[in-house]
VEXPA-528396 format. One record per atom (N, C-alpha, C, CB): x, y, z; residue in one letter. Coordinates in steps of 0.05 Angstrom, whole numbers, padded with zeros to 5 digits, always signed. Glycine has a CB too. Layout:
% residues N
XYZa;...
***
This chain:
% residues 161
+02116+01638+02006m;+02117+01665+02022m;+02091+01680+02040m;+02125+01685+02000m;+02100+01689+02061k;+02076+01709+02074k;+02085+01732+02082k;+02060+01699+02098k;+02070+01760+02072l;+02080+01774+02080l;+02049+01781+02090l;+02101+01788+02064l;+02057+01801+02118l;+02036+01816+02130l;+02046+01847+02140l;+02025+01798+02154l;+02025+01858+02122f;+02028+01885+02123f;+02016+01905+02141f;+02024+01891+02103f;+02022+01914+02157l;+02004+01935+02184l;+02009+01958+02178l;+02012+01932+02218l;+01990+01976+02187c;+01988+01999+02190c;+01960+02004+02218c;+01984+02010+02157c;+01974+02019+02226t;+01950+02032+02255t;+01922+02021+02251t;+01944+02073+02256t;+01903+02032+02241h;+01871+02029+02232h;+01869+02004+02217h;+01859+02053+02211h;+01890+01998+02196n;+01886+01972+02175n;+01860+01984+02162n;+01881+01936+02191n;+01860+02005+02150r;+01836+02024+02140r;+01843+02028+02111r;+01834+02055+02158r;+01876+02032+02099c;+01873+02041+02073c;+01903+02027+02068c;+01867+02078+02069c;+01921+02035+02075r;+01948+02033+02068r;+01960+02007+02061r;+01962+02043+02087r;+01953+01985+02090s;+01959+01960+02093s;+01941+01941+02077s;+01958+01956+02121s;+01910+01956+02074v;+01896+01939+02054v;+01900+01948+02023v;+01865+01942+02061v;+01907+01965+02024l;+01919+01969+01991l;+01942+01946+01986l;+01935+02004+01987l;+01960+01952+01998c;+01982+01919+02005c;+01971+01889+01991c;+01982+01910+02046c;+01959+01893+02017e;+01951+01862+02011e;+01931+01853+01984e;+01934+01853+02038e;+01918+01876+01981a;+01901+01868+01962a;+01921+01867+01936a;+01876+01886+01960a;+01941+01886+01931i;+01957+01891+01908i;+01970+01861+01912i;+01978+01921+01908i;+01981+01859+01932t;+01994+01832+01928t;+01985+01804+01915t;+02000+01825+01950t;+01963+01807+01927r;+01949+01785+01926r;+01946+01785+01908r;+01931+01779+01937r;+01940+01806+01884d;+01934+01794+01856d;+01951+01792+01836d;+01916+01806+01845d;+01975+01804+01834l;+02000+01811+01827l;+02015+01790+01830l;+02009+01832+01841l;+02018+01773+01863a;+02031+01748+01870a;+02018+01728+01854a;+02030+01741+01901a;+01992+01719+01844d;+01981+01709+01835d;+01992+01673+01843d;+01980+01724+01810d;+01984+01677+01879g;+01995+01655+01894g;+02022+01645+01894g;+01981+01636+01890g;+02039+01661+01892q;+02074+01659+01894q;+02066+01664+01926q;+02100+01689+01873q;+02054+01689+01930v;+02064+01701+01958v;+02036+01707+01967v;+02086+01730+01957v;+02028+01692+01992d;+02004+01699+02011d;+02011+01720+02021d;+01998+01680+02033d;+01986+01742+02025a;+01985+01770+02035a;+01951+01771+02058a;+01983+01795+02001a;+01974+01789+02069a;+01953+01804+02103a;+01950+01817+02109a;+01952+01804+02125a;+01932+01836+02115s;+01939+01862+02141s;+01930+01857+02158s;+01932+01890+02142s;+01943+01876+02176a;+01924+01880+02207a;+01927+01897+02214a;+01924+01867+02230a;+01919+01914+02238g;+01928+01950+02251g;+01922+01938+02281g;+01901+01987+02240g;+01945+01958+02297s;+01953+01957+02325s;+01920+01970+02337s;+01986+01979+02331s;+01903+01987+02321h;+01882+01999+02326h;+01859+01993+02315h;+01886+02020+02323h;+01852+01978+02298p;+01842+01973+02269p;+01811+01994+02283p;+01838+01928+02256p;+01805+02005+02249a;+01786+02020+02245a;+01756+02008+02250a;+01791+02029+02221a;+01759+01984+02243g;+01733+01971+02243g;+01720+01966+02219g;+01716+01985+02258g;+01725+01985+02194n;+01712+01986+02160n;+01741+01987+02157n;+01687+02015+02143n;+01742+01987+02122v;+01761+01992+02114v;+01751+02027+02090v;+01772+01960+02101v;+01766+02043+02093h;+01757+02063+02090h;+01747+02065+02055h;+01779+02082+02101h;+01722+02072+02048p;+01707+02069+02020p;+01725+02072+01999p;+01685+02090+02015p;+01742+02092+02008q;+01756+02111+01978q;+01770+02083+01965q;+01788+02144+01989q;+01784+02065+01993t;+01806+02047+01981t;+01794+02020+01966t;+01825+02038+02007t;+01766+02025+01974l;+01751+01998+01956l;+01755+02006+01930l;+01714+01992+01960l;+01735+02036+01930i;+01734+02044+01903i;+01750+02048+01885i;+01726+02057+01899i;+01787+02057+01895h;+01804+02056+01878h;+01814+02034+01873h;+01818+02070+01881h;+01817+02013+01896l;+01819+01985+01885l;+01801+01978+01867l;+01818+01966+01903l;+01771+01976+01864e;+01765+01964+01840e;+01766+01976+01823e;+01747+01956+01838e;+01772+02011+01817r;+01771+02020+01791r;+01791+02008+01776r;+01773+02048+01790r;+01811+02000+01791r;+01843+01988+01774r;+01833+01956+01776r;+01884+01996+01797r;+01819+01947+01772g;+01818+01914+01775g;+01822+01893+01790g;+01829+01907+01764g;+01824+01910+01822y;+01834+01890+01838y;+01819+01880+01857y;+01854+01896+01849y;+01819+01854+01858s;+01798+01847+01874s;+01793+01861+01913s;+01803+01813+01873s;+01764+01862+01917t;+01767+01874+01937t;+01751+01855+01961t;+01759+01904+01931t;+01745+01829+01957a;+01736+01807+01962a;+01749+01795+01996a;+01746+01791+01935a;+01741+01803+02008n;+01744+01795+02037n;+01767+01812+02051n;+01751+01762+02039n;+01769+01833+02045l;+01780+01850+02052l;+01764+01866+02078l;+01786+01864+02028l;+01774+01869+02099n;+01769+01886+02122n;+01790+01896+02137n;+01754+01875+02138n;+01777+01910+02154s;+01798+01924+02181s;+01801+01904+02200s;+01786+01951+02199s;+01818+01888+02205k;+01821+01873+02226k;+01846+01880+02252k;+01826+01848+02213k;+01845+01877+02274g;+01861+01870+02297g;+01891+01849+02285g;+01837+01852+02319g;+01903+01850+02298f;+01934+01827+02311f;+01912+01803+02304f;+01950+01828+02360f;+01904+01793+02339e;+01892+01781+02342e;+01878+01763+02316e;+01881+01793+02356e;+01868+01778+02296a;+01851+01763+02271a;+01877+01741+02258a;+01837+01793+02242a;+01902+01750+02261v;+01914+01744+02237v;+01940+01733+02247v;+01917+01769+02218v;+01936+01719+02282a;+01956+01712+02296a;+01966+01676+02286a;+01945+01718+02328a;+01946+01675+02269d;+01948+01640+02264d;+01972+01638+02237d;+01910+01624+02251d;+01972+01672+02224f;+01979+01670+02192f;+02013+01666+02192f;+01969+01702+02172f;+02028+01674+02208e;+02054+01660+02214e;+02065+01673+02184e;+02053+01621+02219e;+02076+01701+02181p;+02085+01709+02163p;+02116+01708+02167p;+02072+01731+02159p;+02129+01707+02140d;+02152+01707+02132d;+02173+01732+02136d;+02148+01700+02109d;+02148+01750+02137a;+02163+01787+02136a;+02146+01797+02146a;+02171+01807+02108a;+02145+01821+02161v;+02119+01837+02178v;+02133+01867+02160v;+02119+01836+02228v;+02110+01881+02142i;+02122+01904+02130i;+02098+01928+02142i;+02126+01901+02090i;+02113+01954+02149t;+02093+01962+02164t;+02094+01986+02143t;+02097+01966+02198t;+02066+01999+02136a;+02064+02017+02117a;+02057+02046+02125a;+02045+02008+02100a;+02053+02049+02148c;+02052+02078+02158c;+02070+02078+02180c;+02023+02088+02168c;+02086+02115+02184d;+02108+02111+02203d;+02100+02104+02230d;+02125+02134+02204d;+02071+02111+02241q;+02060+02110+02258q;+02071+02079+02273q;+02033+02115+02250q;+02057+02060+02253a;+02054+02038+02256a;+02084+02017+02264a;+02039+02033+02232a;+02105+02038+02250a;+02125+02030+02249a;+02147+02033+02277a;+02132+02041+02225a;+02130+02056+02288q;+02130+02063+02326q;+02123+02042+02336q;+02108+02086+02341q;+02100+02027+02337e;+02086+02013+02353e;+02106+01978+02354e;+02051+02014+02339e;+02098+01975+02380s;+02108+01948+02386s;+02082+01924+02368s;+02111+01946+02428s;+02103+01910+02372c;+02088+01882+02348c;+02082+01853+02369c;+02120+01868+02315c;+02063+01843+02371p;+02061+01818+02384p;+02080+01809+02389p;+02050+01801+02373p;+02087+01789+02414v;+02108+01774+02411v;+02113+01761+02397v;+02111+01763+02424v;+02085+01746+02377w;+02091+01722+02363w;+02098+01729+02331w;+02064+01703+02367w;+02103+01757+02331l;+02117+01761+02302l;+02149+01774+02312l;+02096+01787+02278l;+02160+01768+02327d;+02185+01766+02330d;+02200+01748+02316d;+02190+01764+02352d;+02191+01721+02303s;+02204+01705+02285s;+02210+01712+02255s;+02190+01683+02285s;+02186+01731+02251a;+02183+01749+02223a;+02203+01767+02215a;+02160+01766+02223a;+02212+01767+02195v;+02227+01794+02181v;+02207+01822+02186v;+02232+01788+02142v;+02229+01844+02193s;+02202+01873+02198s;+02215+01877+02183s;+02193+01898+02223s;+02208+01903+02170v;+02212+01919+02144v;+02193+01946+02145v;+02203+01900+02117v;+02193+01976+02139h;+02194+01991+02140h;+02186+02001+02113h;+02210+01993+02151h;+02157+02004+02098w;+02160+02017+02077w;+02133+02035+02079w;+02164+01999+02052w;+02143+02060+02089g;+02128+02083+02093g;+02113+02096+02065g;+02148+02103+02105g;+02088+02104+02068l;+02073+02104+02059l;+02046+02133+02052l;+02071+02084+02070l;+02047+02162+02042p;+02038+02173+02050p;+02004+02166+02054p;+02048+02190+02040p;+01986+02172+02071d;+01951+02160+02072d;+01946+02172+02055d;+01930+02164+02096d;+01931+02172+02031p;+01917+02178+02015p;+01884+02190+02020p;+01921+02157+02003p;+01884+02182+02044t;+01851+02183+02062t;+01849+02205+02082t;+01842+02155+02083t;+01884+02226+02081h;+01881+02244+02100h;+01862+02267+02091h;+01909+02253+02108h;+01842+02269+02114v;+01821+02291+02115v;+01828+02317+02106v;+01813+02294+02142v;+01850+02335+02104s;+01854+02349+02091s;+01859+02348+02061s;+01868+02355+02103s;+01859+02328+02044y;+01863+02324+02023y;+01838+02335+02003y;+01869+02298+02024y;+01834+02352+01990s;+01815+02356+01967s;+01811+02326+01951s;+01828+02383+01946s;+01779+02329+01933t;+01779+02308+01925t;+01809+02290+01913t;+01760+02311+01909t;+01810+02315+01892q;+01835+02320+01869q;+01861+02308+01880q;+01842+02356+01862q;+01864+02315+01903e;+01890+02303+01919e;+01891+02283+01928e;+01897+02313+01938e;+01859+02272+01932m;+01856+02242+01942m;+01865+02229+01919m;+01826+02232+01950m;+01858+02221+01897d;+01856+02214+01876d;+01886+02216+01867d;+01835+02229+01863d;+01894+02233+01871e;+01924+02223+01865e;+01947+02216+01879e;+01934+02237+01855e;+01941+02220+01905t;+01953+02203+01920t;+01959+02177+01924t;+01946+02206+01933t;+01920+02173+01919f;+01912+02138+01904f;+01929+02121+01891f;+01893+02138+01881f;+01938+02148+01867d;+01949+02146+01845d;+01977+02132+01839d;+01948+02169+01839d;+01998+02156+01867v;+02020+02150+01868v;+02029+02121+01892v;+02032+02178+01873v;+02011+02130+01914v;+02019+02102+01930v;+02011+02068+01921v;+02005+02105+01960v;+01981+02072+01901m;+01984+02047+01891m;+02004+02042+01867m;+01957+02039+01884m;+02012+02062+01853a;+02033+02051+01838a;+02068+02047+01846a;+02030+02066+01817a;+02067+02061+01873t;+02088+02050+01887t;+02084+02017+01900t;+02094+02072+01910t;+02064+02013+01910i;+02058+01995+01920i;+02061+01968+01902i;+02035+02002+01929i;+02051+01971+01868a;+02045+01955+01845a;+02084+01947+01840a;+02024+01977+01814a;+02100+01969+01846r;+02117+01969+01835r;+02143+01950+01852r;+02119+01996+01830r;+02136+01954+01871r;+02145+01943+01901r;+02144+01915+01900r;+02126+01952+01926r;+02131+01906+01901i;+02113+01886+01899i;+02118+01874+01871i;+02086+01896+01903i;+02116+01885+01843q;+02136+01864+01822q;+02165+01864+01823q;+02131+01869+01792q;+02177+01888+01840r;+02218+01876+01836r;+02211+01854+01860r;+02255+01909+01849r;+02194+01853+01880l;+02195+01832+01900l;+02186+01800+01882l;+02172+01843+01926l;+02162+01806+01871l;+02163+01784+01859l;+02183+01766+01834l;+02142+01787+01852l;+02202+01784+01825a;+02225+01786+01806a;+02250+01776+01819a;+02230+01815+01797a;+02258+01786+01845e;+02275+01779+01855e;+02279+01757+01882e;+02281+01799+01858e;+02251+01756+01892m;+02247+01735+01912m;+02266+01702+01908m;+02213+01730+01910m;+02272+01691+01928r;+02272+01659+01925r;+02264+01653+01941r;+02292+01644+01923r;+02254+01626+01940m;+02243+01620+01971m;+02261+01612+01982m;+02220+01601+01977m;+02285+01604+01982d;+02309+01595+01996d;+02319+01616+02005d;+02327+01581+01982d;+02304+01642+02007m;+02323+01656+02020m;+02324+01650+02046m;+02321+01680+02017m;+02351+01670+02066s;+02349+01666+02089s;+02330+01689+02102s;+02376+01663+02098s;+02342+01695+02122s;+02324+01716+02136s;+02334+01741+02130s;+02323+01714+02166s;+02369+01742+02134e;+02381+01766+02132e;+02381+01774+02099e;+02410+01763+02145e;+02379+01763+02076q;+02372+01761+02056q;+02347+01772+02048q;+02375+01741+02053q;+02327+01770+02057l;+02294+01779+02053l;+02294+01802+02073l;+02267+01751+02062l;+02309+01806+02090t;+02307+01834+02097t;+02319+01849+02087t;+02310+01841+02117t;+02348+01849+02076g;+02360+01865+02054g;+02346+01870+02031g;+02383+01854+02046g;+02331+01852+02017l;+02310+01849+01994l;+02289+01871+02005l;+02297+01814+01989l;+02271+01866+02024l;+02248+01890+02029l;+02263+01910+02033l;+02227+01887+02053l;+02284+01917+02049t;+02293+01939+02056t;+02302+01950+02031t;+02311+01938+02076t;+02320+01941+02015r;+02322+01960+01991r;+02303+01965+01974r;+02339+01953+01975r;+02284+01948+01969i;+02259+01956+01952i;+02246+01980+01964i;+02236+01932+01951i;+02239+01981+01991g;+02223+02005+01997g;+02250+02037+02003g;+02200+01994+02032g;+02269+02030+02011e;+02293+02049+02008e;+02296+02060+01974e;+02323+02029+02019e;+02293+02042+01952e;+02302+02056+01936e;+02278+02073+01914e;+02322+02037+01925e;+02259+02059+01928d;+02231+02071+01915d;+02219+02088+01941d;+02206+02042+01904d;+02229+02099+01949h;+02220+02122+01976h;+02215+02143+01960h;+02245+02131+02003h;+02229+02155+01935g;+02227+02182+01932g;+02205+02182+01910g;+02254+02197+01924g;+02192+02167+01906t;+02176+02164+01893t;+02146+02175+01906t;+02181+02141+01886t;+02143+02167+01937v;+02117+02173+01947v;+02118+02204+01968v;+02106+02145+01965v;
***
């Protein structure tokens, strides 16, 4: 199964999703991330928080849709509310699409402590969601079943972020 995580700037949340999924899935799921308006670099705090928790940061970068045009995801998961409102490229129309809204840990008004706490919550939420996906997914799932599972996972875990 292939999952593509989208966030407008592909600088934090979608990158967190990509890195955490790759680590937890251990080859069961392939993950990538992209943005409609990529920032061009991953937020430094994103890399620091991933490394602190032992996640690999190898090959993580901020990229646009064109960089993942050949990825052919089974599901596209938007990680920020802005990305959920944006149009995706036509070539993504065959993929299941769901929204897993997450707060932005790098919000400029956060103090260092608030930023760290938000990273903790967001990363734990992503890990729980991916662990649940791995526990409940089947490789023979229909698009409707996959949509239902991904939607339930996002909705049932929504109150924690």
